[in-house]
C-alpha positions, 0 to 999 in steps of 0.5 A: 500500500502506498503512503497517502499523497495529494496531486497539487496541480492537475487540469481534471476538466481537460481530460476526456470523460472516460479518463476522468472517470478512470482517475476518480475510480483509482484515487482510493487504490493509489491512496490519493487523498485529494487533487487540486484541479486548476482552471484555464478560464471561466468555462473551465472554472465552472466545470471544475466547480461542478466536478468538485461537487460530485467528488469531495476529493476534487479541490478546485482553483479558479483562474485564467491560464496565461498561455492563451489570448487575452480575455475580453474585459467582460470575460475578466469581470465575469471571472472575477465575479465568479471567483468572488461568488464561489470563493468558499468552494475554491482552495486557491486562485489559479492557474494564473501568471505570464505567457512565457511559451506564447511569447516564445512562439510569437514575440509580438505578444505584449507582456504588459496586459498580462501583468495587469491581469495577473495583478487583478488576480493577485489582489483578489487572492489577497482580498479573499485570503486565498493562496495563488497558483502561478505559471511563471517560468524562466525570466518571467518568474522575477517579474511575478516575484516583484508583483507578489512582493508589492502586495505582500503575498506570502502564499504563492505556489509556483507550479512546474517551476524552471528558473535561474539560481538568483530567482530560486534564492529569492523565492526561498527567502519569500517562502514561496512553494514549488511543485515537482512534476513526473519529469524529475525522473529524467530531467537534470535541471528539475533534479537539480532544483529538487536538490537545492530547494527546501523540502519544507517548501515543496509539493508534488503534481502531475499537471495532467493531462500534459504528457511526459517522456521517459518511463511515462512516454505514451501513458495517460498522465495519472495522479498515481505518478505522484508515487514515482515522483516521491521515490525520486525526491527521496533518492535525490534528497537521500532521505527516508521515503516515509519522511518525504511522503509525510512532509509533502502531504503535510505541506500541501494540506497546510498550504491549501487548508485541506 
């Protein structure tokens, strides 16, 4: 029997219905206590809310994923209102952040409107006293750190983080959390990040349905992969796996008030 885990970042609403059902059926077998299902936009937030009402292990977060075209003003207003109205049902504001990959594909995309949008979400998270789940990698991460500092945000979770040493140190100082994905099994830079970042500020995630390489090539991304991640973290940190399980579980539970 596996020790108990929480998938701290998944897009459950983006899975095909059959795959959703399979995952939910498997939660007990793989000792998955909860999954934090983040949203892409308003429709996605509505779907995650509905899913969470069907199964109490699904903990929804509401936000706007930055790797897409900017929403219309009316959409932003509707989403912010939806978050305000349903904040008792959500564990966090997310997934929000800056469009790094979108700008790699199309350098003409301006970052400023995305920064303004992110500030709206950060202000709302602060007002509602909720954690914020961030998509902010490489050179976008320091920009996001600056905005978080401006609003004195303490409860920030940078999912699938990648960035330079200086930013990593800054995030540690501020007490920001990161979460580790299945690619820790085969990506050197993620292994290095695990080696350098304190366990007390770490969670684990799948970011499903995003697919992975290495031992997961061609497989459905499933919260059971969290157990492979925990094993790898234990070997990198050279620590007893039981302690790793316990710490990661407690971190996530406390951070999200589960």
